[in-house]
ZAGU-524672 format. One record per atom (N, C-alpha, C): residue in three letters; x, y, z. Coordinates in pm, whole numbers, padded with zeros to 5 digits, always signed. Example, Ala and Ser with C-alpha at 12.3 -4.5 7.8 and 13.67 -1.06 7.14 Angstrom:
% residues 2
ala+01319-00569+00780 ala+01230-00450+00780 ala+01320-00330+00780 ser+01285-00225+00708 ser+01367-00106+00714 ser+01290+00003+00787 
This chain:
% residues 274
met+05265+18226-02580 met+05213+18136-02441 met+05252+18149-02298 thr+05218+18213-02224 thr+05237+18199-02094 thr+05269+18091-02064 gln+05455+17993-02022 gln+05478+17913-01946 gln+05331+17850-01857 pro+05293+17722-01823 pro+05221+17700-01719 pro+05368+17694-01553 ala+05271+17736-01459 ala+05362+17753-01344 ala+05381+17581-01263 val+05430+17578-01200 val+05529+17428-01117 val+05477+17494-01003 tyr+05399+17395-00899 tyr+05367+17441-00750 tyr+05436+17339-00662 val+05522+17389-00594 val+05597+17282-00534 val+05530+17296-00399 val+05497+17177-00336 val+05412+17152-00227 val+05496+17045-00141 ser+05514+17093+00006 ser+05611+17026+00113 ser+05599+17041+00236 asp+05603+16937+00333 asp+05528+16947+00471 asp+05676+16996+00547 ser+05753+17045+00463 ser+05905+17110+00516 ser+05897+17240+00460 thr+06083+17246+00425 thr+06103+17413+00345 thr+06087+17408+00211 gly+06043+17252+00113 gly+06025+17255+00019 gly+06159+17297-00093 glu+06280+17280-00055 glu+06416+17286-00103 glu+06421+17219-00154 thr+06423+17075-00137 thr+06443+16960-00206 thr+06370+16953-00316 ala+06198+16975-00338 ala+06111+16998-00454 ala+06174+17076-00557 glu+06144+17207-00501 glu+06216+17295-00577 glu+06370+17231-00623 leu+06473+17203-00654 leu+06600+17161-00649 leu+06594+17086-00739 val+06510+16964-00719 val+06476+16881-00809 val+06412+16909-00980 thr+06271+17005-00899 thr+06214+17114-01033 thr+06316+17160-01068 arg+06377+17260-01070 arg+06492+17347-01166 arg+06561+17281-01232 ala+06637+17123-01165 ala+06731+17076-01266 ala+06655+17026-01357 ala+06527+16974-01334 ala+06405+16918-01415 ala+06411+16998-01575 leu+06366+17109-01509 leu+06355+17247-01622 leu+06438+17258-01684 ser+06581+17231-01656 ser+06682+17304-01714 ser+06678+17189-01817 gln+06695+17078-01845 gln+06714+16988-01927 gln+06610+16995-02036 phe+06496+17107-02063 phe+06441+17174-02140 phe+06491+17298-02174 gly+06614+17307-02159 gly+06645+17489-02203 gly+06535+17600-02104 gln+06505+17540-02004 gln+06383+17649-01950 gln+06438+17734-01809 thr+06413+17834-01825 thr+06419+17904-01692 thr+06347+17920-01613 pro+06383+17826-01499 pro+06259+17811-01422 pro+06200+17948-01335 lys+06140+18049-01423 lys+06093+18139-01355 lys+05968+18132-01279 phe+05870+17992-01309 phe+05716+17995-01243 phe+05729+17874-01153 ile+05785+17925-01090 ile+05788+17806-00954 ile+05724+17896-00830 his+05613+17805-00763 his+05524+17857-00645 his+05612+17726-00553 arg+05617+17790-00413 arg+05641+17744-00312 arg+05577+17760-00248 phe+05513+17583-00153 phe+05399+17622-00067 phe+05461+17517+00011 his+05495+17575+00154 his+05569+17553+00206 his+05510+17507+00409 his+05546+17392+00443 his+05497+17325+00617 his+05336+17294+00567 ile+05296+17239+00498 ile+05165+17202+00463 ile+05187+17083+00500 asp+05118+17103+00622 asp+05088+16955+00724 asp+04976+16944+00747 ser+04903+16947+00691 ser+04753+16914+00725 ser+04685+16903+00619 lys+04578+16768+00655 lys+04524+16779+00536 lys+04348+16896+00452 glu+04378+16947+00546 glu+04262+17068+00548 glu+04308+17194+00471 met+04444+17186+00426 met+04504+17322+00361 met+04519+17220+00227 ile+04485+17111+00189 ile+04542+17080+00055 ile+04412+17108-00057 glu+04292+17101-00039 glu+04192+17134-00111 glu+04196+17281-00208 glu+04233+17412-00088 glu+04250+17553-00131 glu+04360+17514-00245 ile+04486+17442-00223 ile+04598+17437-00271 ile+04563+17414-00443 val+04517+17285-00444 val+04455+17233-00572 val+04383+17303-00657 asp+04330+17364-00588 asp+04209+17426-00654 asp+04293+17546-00731 leu+04358+17594-00655 leu+04452+17719-00712 leu+04553+17673-00839 val+04579+17576-00833 val+04655+17545-00917 val+04618+17471-01045 ala+04484+17436-01032 ala+04403+17412-01149 ala+04363+17516-01202 val+04281+17621-01139 val+04264+17741-01205 val+04336+17792-01301 asn+04486+17775-01265 asn+04606+17860-01316 asn+04712+17776-01407 asn+04603+17666-01427 asn+04656+17484-01484 asn+04830+17486-01497 gly+04829+17476-01374 gly+04935+17404-01349 gly+04987+17334-01291 ile+05078+17245-01248 ile+05114+17108-01210 ile+05198+17140-01091 ile+05193+17025-00987 ile+05195+16973-00864 ile+05337+16915-00842 val+05460+16934-00802 val+05548+16854-00757 val+05590+16842-00610 his+05557+16774-00536 his+05534+16771-00421 his+05653+16640-00347 thr+05683+16661-00199 thr+05745+16604-00153 thr+05732+16561-00026 val+05573+16580+00017 val+05516+16574+00103 val+05533+16405+00190 val+05575+16403+00321 val+05636+16275+00386 val+05498+16236+00469 leu+05435+16308+00505 leu+05308+16257+00592 leu+05216+16191+00509 glu+05194+16075+00595 glu+05092+16012+00515 glu+04957+16070+00475 asp+04893+16133+00568 asp+04718+16113+00553 asp+04751+16259+00420 val+04897+16338+00491 val+04847+16456+00373 val+04898+16436+00247 arg+04981+16344+00198 arg+05028+16262+00094 arg+04938+16214+00014 lys+04833+16167+00075 lys+04687+16076-00021 lys+04616+16185-00058 glu+04596+16283+00037 glu+04502+16390+00023 glu+04541+16456-00091 leu+04682+16530-00101 leu+04721+16576-00181 leu+04697+16534-00384 asn+04766+16369-00324 asn+04748+16273-00460 asn+04583+16286-00525 glu+04463+16270-00393 glu+04377+16219-00448 glu+04307+16348-00520 gln+04341+16461-00404 gln+04264+16565-00493 gln+04316+16634-00607 ala+04424+16625-00653 ala+04501+16648-00768 ala+04440+16543-00861 glu+04376+16438-00858 glu+04392+16356-00929 glu+04194+16364-00946 ala+04127+16418-00854 ala+03992+16478-00845 ala+04016+16629-00965 tyr+04068+16666-00939 tyr+04053+16841-01000 tyr+04137+16788-01134 gly+04170+16690-01207 gly+04255+16643-01291 gly+04378+16762-01302 val+04456+16738-01213 val+04552+16835-01202 val+04700+16774-01234 pro+04770+16766-01295 pro+04918+16697-01293 pro+04966+16696-01197 ile+05036+16575-01147 ile+05110+16591-01015 ile+05232+16477-01002 ile+05370+16563-00954 ile+05448+16458-00972 ile+05472+16428-00802 asp+05499+16319-00746 asp+05504+16264-00613 asp+05620+16245-00576 ile+05729+16310-00565 ile+05878+16275-00591 ile+05907+16153-00456 phe+05863+16172-00378 phe+05889+16066-00249 phe+05804+15956-00251 gly+05730+15946-00262 gly+05621+15874-00262 gly+05627+15676-00343 pro+05681+15737-00450 pro+05727+15634-00513 pro+05853+15501-00441 leu+05955+15618-00393 leu+06071+15578-00342 leu+06019+15544-00175 leu+05976+15597-00111 leu+05975+15567+00008 leu+05902+15395+00015 gly+05828+15431-00068 gly+05720+15282-00082 gly+05828+15146-00120 gln+05898+15190-00213 gln+05997+15062-00252 gln+06140+15038-00162 leu+06153+15167-00093 leu+06258+15132+00022 leu+06162+15054+00159 glu+06063+15098+00163 glu+05987+14998+00298 glu+05964+14868+00264 lys+05938+14851+00127 lys+05932+14679+00071 lys+06064+14597+00088 thr+06184+14705+00041 thr+06278+14626+00030 thr+06343+14617+00100 tyr+06379+14756+00251 tyr+06385+14698+00407 tyr+06279+14649+00507 lys+06181+14617+00428 lys+06100+14592+00568 lys+06069+14668+00674 ile+06102+14812+00664 ile+06076+14873+00773 ile+05963+14974+00703 lys+05921+15054+00832 lys+05811+15161+00770 lys+05892+15290+00771 pro+05882+15423+00684 pro+05960+15517+00719 pro+05884+15597+00842 leu+05995+15688+00870 leu+05965+15800+01044 leu+05825+15875+00961 ser+05794+15908+00849 ser+05712+16011+00808 ser+05746+16196+00883 glu+05891+16169+00873 glu+05922+16300+00986 glu+05944+16413+00879 pro+05880+16527+00863 pro+05897+16623+00752 pro+06065+16705+00869 gly+06152+16755+00686 gly+06232+16810+00772 gly+06390+16753+00824 arg+06373+16600+00809 arg+06470+16503+00831 arg+06598+16492+00752 val+06610+16552+00625 val+06712+16584+00523 val+06827+16716+00607 arg+06681+16868+00619 arg+06741+16972+00689 arg+06850+16895+00815 ser+06723+16850+00915 ser+06817+16830+01043 ser+06983+16775+01031 leu+06950+16652+00880 leu+07152+16598+00892 leu+07186+16688+00806 asp+07151+16803+00739 asp+07294+16900+00728 asp+07266+16976+00790 glu+07212+17011+00896 glu+07254+17059+01010 glu+07339+16976+01106 ala+07307+16859+01120 ala+07413+16787+01165 ala+07548+16797+01119 tyr+07573+16812+00980 tyr+07706+16785+00900 tyr+07751+16909+00914 phe+07684+17028+00926 phe+07743+17171+00908 phe+07811+17174+01059 asn+07746+17177+01177 asn+07768+17149+01313 asn+07921+17088+01312 lys+07900+16968+01232 lys+08023+16909+01291 lys+08172+16951+01224 val+08159+16978+01059 val+08191+17111+00994 val+08281+17190+01083 ala+08203+17310+01151 ala+08217+17400+01264 ala+08278+17352+01358 ala+08287+17218+01389 ala+08340+17186+01493 ala+08485+17145+01463 ile+08539+17079+01364 ile+08653+17053+01369 ile+08707+17180+01299 glu+08641+17290+01267 glu+08758+17377+01205 glu+08817+17459+01330 phe+08657+17479+01433 phe+08713+17501+01581 phe+08834+17462+01626 ala+08815+17303+01648 ala+08949+17207+01673 ala+09101+17220+01635 val+09069+17270+01509 val+09203+17343+01422 val+09233+17465+01476 glu+09174+17568+01498 glu+09206+17688+01535 glu+09258+17712+01693 asn+09179+17604+01807 asn+09218+17610+01882 asn+09297+17497+01916 asp+09391+17455+01887 asp+09493+17352+01852 asp+09600+17389+01953 asp+09624+17281+02039 asp+09801+17323+02102 asp+09762+17470+02168 gly+09706+17521+02256 gly+09706+17653+02321 gly+09716+17724+02183 arg+09675+17749+02094 arg+09680+17863+02016 arg+09609+18018+02040 asn+09489+17953+02082 asn+09371+18065+02123 asn+09339+18029+02238 pro+09409+18138+02397 pro+09326+18069+02487 pro+09216+18111+02561 arg+09126+18214+02479 arg+09026+18258+02456 arg+08862+18131+02424 gly+08958+18053+02336 gly+08886+18002+02290 gly+08850+17822+02374 ile+08889+17858+02503 ile+08877+17797+02617 ile+08688+17822+02649 leu+08713+17948+02681 leu+08554+17964+02695 leu+08429+17983+02639 gln+08473+17943+02480 gln+08410+17837+02393 gln+08381+17733+02381 ala+08454+17668+02382 ala+08450+17493+02344 ala+08390+17417+02436 asp+08303+17342+02395 asp+08230+17226+02489 asp+08320+17164+02592 tyr+08435+17108+02542 tyr+08543+17040+02651 tyr+08657+17094+02566 val+08721+17102+02712 val+08918+17141+02705 val+08935+17056+02749 leu+09074+16971+02672 leu+09161+16868+02681 leu+09332+16903+02741 ile+09380+16896+02841 ile+09502+16943+02907 ile+09584+16805+02894 gly+09723+16856+02851 gly+09816+16761+02921 gly+09974+16783+02840 val+10019+16709+02923 val+10176+16701+02889 val+10206+16687+02743 ser+10306+16744+02691 ser+10317+16685+02550 ser+10359+16537+02497 arg+10274+16500+02397 arg+10282+16341+02328 arg+10174+16259+02413 thr+10074+16332+02459 thr+09952+16243+02520 thr+09831+16254+02438 ser+09838+16286+02278 ser+09741+16280+02188 ser+09611+16346+02186 lys+09681+16515+02262 lys+09556+16597+02263 lys+09522+16651+02128 thr+09574+16649+02027 thr+09555+16679+01865 thr+09481+16604+01783 pro+09539+16461+01794 pro+09407+16335+01751 pro+09271+16341+01823 leu+09279+16350+01929 leu+09153+16336+02025 leu+09048+16447+02036 ser+09120+16579+01999 ser+09016+16685+01939 ser+08960+16611+01811 gln+09031+16659+01691 gln+08963+16602+01579 gln+08888+16483+01576 tyr+08896+16395+01645 tyr+08818+16302+01656 tyr+08687+16299+01746 leu+08695+16402+01851 leu+08582+16433+01886 leu+08470+16555+01864 ala+08546+16628+01743 ala+08542+16740+01675 ala+08411+16654+01563 leu+08444+16500+01524 leu+08379+16459+01411 leu+08238+16416+01479 lys+08224+16411+01641 lys+08139+16402+01666 lys+08037+16520+01689 gly+08074+16623+01655 gly+08037+16777+01664 gly+08046+16818+01806 leu+08144+16818+01892 leu+08227+16869+01988 leu+08325+16971+01949 lys+08294+17086+02032 lys+08378+17185+02011 lys+08487+17219+02107 ile+08630+17120+02062 ile+08740+17093+02167 ile+08865+17198+02131 cys+08881+17222+02232 cys+09052+17314+02251 cys+09148+17248+02342 asn+09247+17218+02287 asn+09389+17184+02375 asn+09446+17233+02429 ile+09535+17172+02565 ile+09603+17281+02659 ile+09744+17251+02630 pro+09854+17234+02614 pro+09954+17174+02652 pro+10026+17276+02771 ile+10032+17141+02901 ile+10088+17165+03012 ile+10248+17134+03024 val+10311+17278+03067 val+10430+17261+03047 val+10485+17409+03182 pro+10548+17294+03229 pro+10579+17390+03377 pro+10627+17543+03363 glu+10750+17546+03276 glu+10740+17698+03172 glu+10667+17756+03172 ala+10578+17733+03112 ala+10512+17835+03034 ala+10344+17868+03163 ser+10287+17996+03135 ser+10164+17999+03264 ser+10070+17917+03201 ile+09979+17942+03309 ile+09831+17834+03253 ile+09774+17944+03247 pro+09647+17964+03130 pro+09569+18036+03112 pro+09464+18042+03213 glu+09463+18164+03230 glu+09335+18218+03310 glu+09225+18163+03289 glu+09194+18144+03190 glu+09012+18145+03130 glu+09004+17967+03184 leu+09140+17868+03218 leu+09122+17740+03292 leu+09013+17718+03378 phe+09105+17857+03482 phe+08998+17865+03589 phe+08905+17904+03613 glu+08824+17972+03476 glu+08730+18045+03463 glu+08607+17957+03396 ile+08582+17823+03367 ile+08503+17786+03327 ile+08467+17658+03426 asp+08361+17556+03403 asp+08323+17458+03464 asp+08438+17372+03460 pro+08471+17302+03618 pro+08588+17193+03603 pro+08521+17087+03498 asn+08415+17086+03524 asn+08319+16920+03444 asn+08396+16949+03291 lys+08411+17091+03286 lys+08419+17072+03096 lys+08556+17072+03051 ile+08671+17028+03141 ile+08811+16993+03142 ile+08837+16892+03176 ile+08903+16816+03080 ile+08935+16635+03067 ile+09101+16644+03055 gly+09149+16602+03149 gly+09316+16595+03202 gly+09357+16461+03145 leu+09420+16433+03070 leu+09503+16328+02975 leu+09650+16320+03075 lys+09625+16173+03162 lys+09799+16197+03209 lys+09833+15992+03137 ile+09962+15977+03157 ile+10021+15885+03090 ile+10141+15875+03179 ser+10154+15718+03165 ser+10226+15669+03246 ser+10407+15747+03200 lys+10529+15717+03299 lys+10669+15776+03247 lys+10724+15701+03166 thr+10675+15578+03198 thr+10780+15474+03114 thr+10733+15473+02944 lys+10596+15497+02954 lys+10548+15521+02776 lys+10602+15646+02736 leu+10583+15747+02820 leu+10577+15889+02781 leu+10743+15866+02736 asn+10830+15847+02828 asn+10955+15836+02769 asn+11007+15765+02627 gln+10937+15621+02613 gln+10933+15594+02463 gln+10881+15666+02349 ile+10746+15728+02393 ile+10694+15777+02287 ile+10823+15919+02238 arg+10832+15996+02347 arg+10937+16118+02306 arg+11076+16074+02265 ser+11137+15942+02322 ser+11234+15912+02224 ser+11253+15875+02061 lys+11095+15804+02058 lys+11108+15785+01904 lys+11043+15886+01805 arg+11043+15989+01921 arg+11011+16118+01820 arg+11109+16215+01817 leu+11190+16188+01905 leu+11317+16263+01874 leu+11401+16178+01745 ile+11403+16087+01771 ile+11455+16001+01640 ile+11405+16001+01529 ser+11295+16009+01515 ser+11202+16029+01386 ser+11244+16185+01356 met+11293+16257+01413 met+11334+16405+01384 met+11462+16407+01381 gly+11531+16307+01347 gly+11661+16288+01304 gly+11762+16350+01410 leu+11754+16319+01562 leu+11768+16374+01668 leu+11806+16261+01753 asn+11930+16290+01833 asn+11957+16206+01960 asn+11774+16155+02042 gly+11780+16048+02033 gly+11641+15999+02140 gly+11683+16002+02297 thr+11817+16030+02331 thr+11813+16055+02486 thr+11816+16207+02482 gly+11791+16294+02469 gly+11781+16458+02514 gly+11704+16438+02613 met+11682+16584+02679 met+11621+16646+02790 met+11486+16597+02772 tyr+11448+16622+02624 tyr+11287+16629+02640 tyr+11248+16487+02675 ser+11307+16359+02674 ser+11273+16248+02703 ser+11354+16177+02818 ser+11386+16267+02871 ser+11506+16224+03029 ser+11389+16207+03091 asp+11450+16110+03231 asp+11378+16106+03355 asp+11305+16201+03414 asp+11407+16253+03411 asp+11382+16421+03536 asp+11301+16468+03458 arg+11316+16531+03304 arg+11223+16599+03266 arg+11089+16540+03299 ile+11085+16422+03237 ile+10941+16376+03271 ile+10833+16407+03390 thr+10963+16351+03459 thr+10910+16317+03610 thr+10823+16471+03673 glu+10888+16583+03622 glu+10885+16725+03628 glu+10735+16759+03542 glu+10742+16725+03447 glu+10610+16777+03411 glu+10478+16666+03454 leu+10509+16575+03475 leu+10386+16509+03521 leu+10338+16522+03697 val+10469+16576+03759 val+10410+16636+03916 val+10363+16771+03826 phe+10404+16865+03760 phe+10339+16949+03744 phe+10201+16965+03692 phe+10183+16866+03637 phe+10045+16833+03549 phe+09963+16772+03675 lys+10002+16704+03753 lys+09901+16612+03835 lys+09849+16767+03971 lys+09940+16852+04013 lys+09953+16940+04090 lys+09835+17017+04003 leu+09812+17042+03901 leu+09737+17163+03789 leu+09607+17069+03798 thr+09582+16966+03779 thr+09454+16833+03757 thr+09351+16917+03950 asp+09455+16871+04001 asp+09396+16878+04137 asp+09390+16976+04216 lys+09440+17102+04137 lys+09382+17244+04183 lys+09249+17251+04055 leu+09256+17201+03980 leu+09140+17277+03880 leu+09016+17148+03956 gly+09034+17039+03999 gly+08941+16935+04037 gly+08861+16880+03950 cys+08964+16833+03783 cys+08876+16814+03692 cys+08901+16663+03640 phe+08807+16615+03566 phe+08814+16436+03569 phe+08982+16428+03485 val+09051+16317+03519 val+09173+16249+03452 val+09178+16170+03440 leu+09218+16138+03316 leu+09171+15996+03223 leu+09346+15966+03170 asp+09372+15800+03194 asp+09456+15791+03180 asp+09459+15725+03047 val+09568+15781+02955 val+09588+15731+02821 val+09704+15651+02810 thr+09760+15566+02872 thr+09837+15495+02878 thr+09856+15337+02785 asn+09886+15365+02687 asn+09892+15242+02580 asn+09745+15218+02546 lys+09673+15330+02539 lys+09529+15319+02484 lys+09521+15384+02334 ala+09496+15355+02236 ala+09435+15370+02092 ala+09364+15537+02124 ile+09346+15589+02027 ile+09283+15694+02019 ile+09125+15722+02031 glu+09066+15557+01958 glu+08955+15527+01965 glu+08901+15496+02104 glu+08992+15429+02204 glu+08948+15432+02328 glu+08941+15491+02366 thr+09026+15625+02363 thr+09049+15725+02478 thr+08901+15816+02446 ala+08907+15821+02312 ala+08811+15907+02263 ala+08672+15835+02312 asn+08666+15708+02336 asn+08517+15670+02364 asn+08485+15638+02532 glu+08599+15667+02575 glu+08587+15695+02744 glu+08581+15804+02776 ile+08607+15910+02687 ile+08565+16049+02723 ile+08417+16104+02687 leu+08370+16023+02563 leu+08199+16059+02545 leu+08129+15984+02667 met+08196+15812+02723 met+08124+15826+02814 met+08093+15872+02945 his+08223+15933+02988 his+08244+16049+03091 his+08128+16151+03065 ile+08139+16233+02939 ile+08062+16350+02888 ile+07893+16287+02935 gly+07852+16133+02896 gly+07742+16130+02888 gly+07726+16115+03059 glu+07757+16081+03143 glu+07714+16074+03235 glu+07742+16179+03306 ile+07811+16306+03289 ile+07781+16422+03326 ile+07670+16484+03288 ala+07575+16474+03164 ala+07477+16458+03122 ala+07362+16414+03192 asp+07366+16310+03232 asp+07274+16245+03278 asp+07256+16327+03436 glu+07384+16315+03490 glu+07388+16397+03597 glu+07345+16560+03623 asn+07360+16616+03535 asn+07260+16730+03503 asn+07120+16741+03519 leu+07103+16635+03413 leu+06918+16608+03376 leu+06870+16557+03539 glu+06951+16513+03655 glu+06890+16449+03779 glu+06866+16575+03862 leu+06928+16706+03815 leu+06950+16807+03896 leu+06840+16864+03838 
């Protein structure tokens, strides 16, 4: 005997309904060969033809339609034709609406949008790791934003934090003896964010860093002369680049990140006005 077909209907891609159907069929030891998908069904005019086809083939309908008028039409037509129908989202949406006392958005493809945002975030995190601490100067050209600063200005944790917001961040350490990547002068200065810090605070951070490594906390790395040299070099570079500079002295990572996000938002607003 031929196994009755399952017809998946969705106003989006139908992936969720098909996945649920396959999972259910597996509980009966059935190989889910007979699943047909009708996707992007977003108007009532398309419903009767589908239901008629399912009825002729003695099939059943499984759907995840969230558009209220289309869902209602599909359920009513299935009942009229005597076609078995499983409305995956309807009862759940109804209960959630009752519980939370808010109306559902009724927007097809919301899960897919969330998935895309998630994968964009993962890609941004991977980008931050690959382009950390000046490892790949060519990444400057691909980054959404570039952080520059002397050693111990929290460039790496800031990159990771901003990556969680979906931003591709490249960070470049600024050292007087090292050549400045040419790519920094090839991109829009608005994409560069300089991180400055007070000499006193930087001395404290570097001294603690040396001690944590089992070294003398008063080495060249944390000396006043060396720090002054680096900060002066950094100041000349940011002036030349004409980029935004943010003081990170005594600021938590979250606080600095929020100020950067505010700055980015301001740039976006300015571009919209243009």
